[in-house]
N, C-alpha and C positions, 0 to 999 in steps of 0.2 A: 183595639190595643193588643199588641202581641203579648202573650204571657211568657215571661222569661223563665229560664231554668231555675233561677234563684227563687222564684215564686212557687215552683213545683218541687217539693222536697221529699215527698213520700215515695211509696212503692206503687207501681202501676200494673193494671191487668187489662188486657184486651178481651172484650167479650162480644159474642155474636148477638144478632137481633132476634134470635129464637125466642118466641113468647115464653117458653119454659124458663129460659135464662133470665129474662127481664122480670117476669112475675116471681120467679123463685127468689131473686135477690131483693127486689124492692117491695114486694107485697108479702111474700111468705117468710122473708128474712132468713133465707137459707143460702149456703154457698157450698160449692162442690170442691172436695179434695179428690183429685183424679189419680186412679191407680196407673202405674207406669205402662201397663199393657194397652191402655186406651189412648195414650199420648201419640202424637203424630210421628215420632221418631221410633222406628222398629228396634233400634239399638238402645233405647232408653232403659236404664237400670239393667242392662244385659252385657256386662263387661266380659272381656276375655279373662279366663282364669289361668294364671301361669304359676310355675314352680321353678325353684332354683335347680337348673341342670338335671332335670329328672323327666325325660320324655316318656318314661314308662307309666307315668301318672295319667297319660292320655290313652293308654291301651285298654280296649274293651276285652271282655272275657266271654267264654262260652262253657256251659256245663250241660252235658247231654244234649247238645244242640240248642240249648237255651242261652241267649246272649245275656251277659251280666255287665253292668256299667263300669266304666273306668273310674278312677279316683276323681278325675276332673268332672265327670258327669255326676258322680255321687254328691260332690260338694255343690254343684250347680243346683241339684234337686233339693239339697238340705239347706242351702244358704240363700240362694237367689230366688227360687220359685216361691217360697213362703213369704218373702218380703214383697214380692210383686203383688201379691194378693192382700197383704196385711197393712200396707201403708198407702196413704194418699198424699199427693203433692199439690200445693197451691203455687202455681207458677207466676212469678212477678217479674218486673223489669224496672230499670231506671231510665228507660228510653221511651218517652211518650209520643214521639213524632216520627216513628219508623213507618215509611210507606209500605214496606213489605209486611210488617206485623199487622198493620191495619188491614191489609189485603188477606192475609192468611187466617188470622184469629178473630177478626171483626167482620167476617163475611163480606169481603170486598168493600170495606169502608161503610157498610150499612149498620154496623154495630156501634159499640160505645167503649169508652176507656174509663175505668175506675181509678182514681187516685186514692189510695189508702193512706191513712195517717202513718207517720214514721214509727209510732209505737203500736202498730196494728196488733202484734203478737202478745201485747200485755192486756188487751181487753178481755173481760171475763169469758166471752163466747169463744175465744181462741185458746184458752187455757185447757190443760188436761183435767180430768176429773179430780186429781189431787192438787190442782192449781199450779201445775208446773208450766213454766213459760217455754214454749218451743222456739228455738232460734230461727231467725230469718237469715239465711246464709247465701253468700254470693257463690254462684256456680263457677267452678274452675274448668276451663276449656283445655283439652289435651289432644295431642296428635294421635295417641293410641290409648283407647279406653280399656285399661287392663287392671287386674288386681293380682299381685303376687302373694300367694297364700303363705309362703315361707317367711315373708317379712311381717306377717301379722300374728304369729304365734308367740305365746308367752313362755315362761320357763317350764311350764307343765305341758307344753306342746298343744295348748288350747288356743283356738282362734279368738282374737280380741274383737268381739262382735260390734262394739261401739265404733271402733276404727273401720271395720268392714262396712258398716252402714254409711259412714261418712264418705268413703271412697265410692260406694255404690250410688248414693242418692245425690251427691253434690258435684258430680263431674259429668261432662259431656264432651263429644268430639268438637274440635275447634271449628268445624264446618258451621256451627251454630253461634259462634262468638259474637256476631253483630247483634244478637238478641239481648245481650247483657242481662242474663237471667239471674234472679234471686229466687230462693225457694224456702217455703215453710213446709215441713214434713210432719205428719202426725199419724198415729195408729187409728185404724177404723174401729178398734175395740173401744175407743172413746165414745162411740155412738151408742146410745141406749138401745138395747134390743138387737145389736149387730150379731149376725151369725156367720162365722167364717166358713169358707169352703173346706170340707174335710179332705178332699182330694187335691193335692197341690198341682197335679198335672193340668187341671182345668184353670182357665184364666177368669177371674172375676171381672165382669164388664158392667155390673150394676152401677147406677149413679148414686154415690153415697154423699148425702147432704148434711152439713153441720149447721147448727144454729148460728145465726149471724146478726149483728146489730148494725143499723145504718150509722150509728155513732162512729164506726170505724172508717167511714168514708169522708174524705176531704172535699173531693170534687168529682164530677162526672163530665166527660167530654163526649159530645155527640159526633158520630162519624160524618164525613162529608156527604155521604149518600144515604144517611139515615132517613127512614120514613117519618113524616111529621107525627103520625099517630103514635109511634113508638116513643118519640121524644116527649110528647105530651103525657104519655102514660107514666114515664119515669118522673117527670116534673110533678105530676099530680101525687104520685106515691111518696114523694120526698118533700111535700109542701110544708110539713111541720118540722123539718130537719134544718140543720145549718149547712147543708151540702151546697157547694157552689157549682155553677154550670158553665161549661165552655163549649165552643164550637170548633171542630177541626175543619180547616180549609186547605185544599190541595192547591199549592202554588205551581201551576203547570210549567212555567218557564225557569224555575229554579231547581237544579238537580243536585242530588247527593253525589259528591265526587267519587265515592267508592262504588256505588251501585247504579248510578245514573237514573235514580228514581226521583220523581218530583218531591219537592219539599212539602212537609206538613206543617201548617201554622195553626197553633192553638190560640183562639181568640175569645176574649171575654164576651158573653152575650150582651152585656151593656154597651159594648162598642159597635154592635150590629144594629141596623134599623129594625124596628118592629115588623116591617114588611117581610123580613127574612123568614118569619114563621109560615108564610104562605108560598115560599119558593117551591115550584114544582120540579126544580132541577137541582142537581147536587151542588155542594159548595166547592166548585172547581173554577179557578180563575187565573188569569195572567197578572203579573205584578203591576203592569201599567194600568190595569183596570181595577186594582184592589180598592183604591179610594172611591172609585165610581160606584162600586157595589155598596159601599157604606154611606153613600150620599143619598139623602131623601129630598126630592124636589117637590115643593108645594104647588098644587094646582087648585083652581077654584071650581072646575067642573070636569066631568068625564070627557067632554069634547076636546079637552087639551091633551088627552092621552095620544101618543104617537102610534095609534093602531089603525090597521086597515078597516074598511067598512064591515068586513065579515066578522071582525072581532068585537064590534061595538056591543052586540047583545051579550057576548061572553063577559065583557068587562062590567056590564051592568049587573049581571048575575053575581059575579064575584063581589062586587061592591055591596050588594044587598046582603049577601051571606056574612061578610065581614062586619057590616053594620049591626046585624042581628046578634053576632057573637059579642060585640062590644057592649051592647045593651044589657046582655045577661051578666056581664061582669060588673 
């Protein structure tokens, strides 16, 4: 059964199959907010700084042969660099069936997709130490990622920092617009024992993990190429939760009109045969064989299997292994 967009109403995050990610989320109950310098876009949170008709603000200086920064460079060091180290981003999307994002962010469809609940940011683990609710905001895509400083100053010629933060953290170049990104941004100082870097020239690349509750998760979708052991590990860790599980299937002959990438279909696990758990190959199929994959044909003996003579012994071994697993359950 296809899972419709109406049934998937929360925010989504594509995740890799790295054991650190799987164990971190589902067993250690931690989630990473990533500093901009570690994200895959080198222009992330690195806007152009502009001024109204004042090219002199870009001029560098020299004193006794020692170069001194321009006004543009000074503001970049004072405004942008500290924020790159001090804030983390939880990147989300409203697009759960993107072939490209499954490829890029879920390690070639071997990872998984988390569907967070729509009120994710209101859960206690997502609040600030003073119980402030951080907004989840839609990213605005622009053709030129710039901040005009002169448009951000108040009557006392002070920069409006809240407005600066909004322009810095919630905008990206239009090249990325197909990702339909939403973001939750929070300070690393929320973390107990967090020690900031004193030298803003250096980029913080540590993985900063925040407390996380599985109650925030509505469903988990397994990638089309996910290893069975990783899928079982997640299911086992979530067995006492109310999390639903789905399976992503690549529909080979249906293409996205914009990017000519195969369609991704999210399927309820209940609609797939139990034998899908032992599939040694990815969930990739053509539409005309979609129902065939979900059909279970009953046989009365192994001899009815359409295998060559060389595969008989293999079939018997698989049968015995699966029978032993069923007995344990």
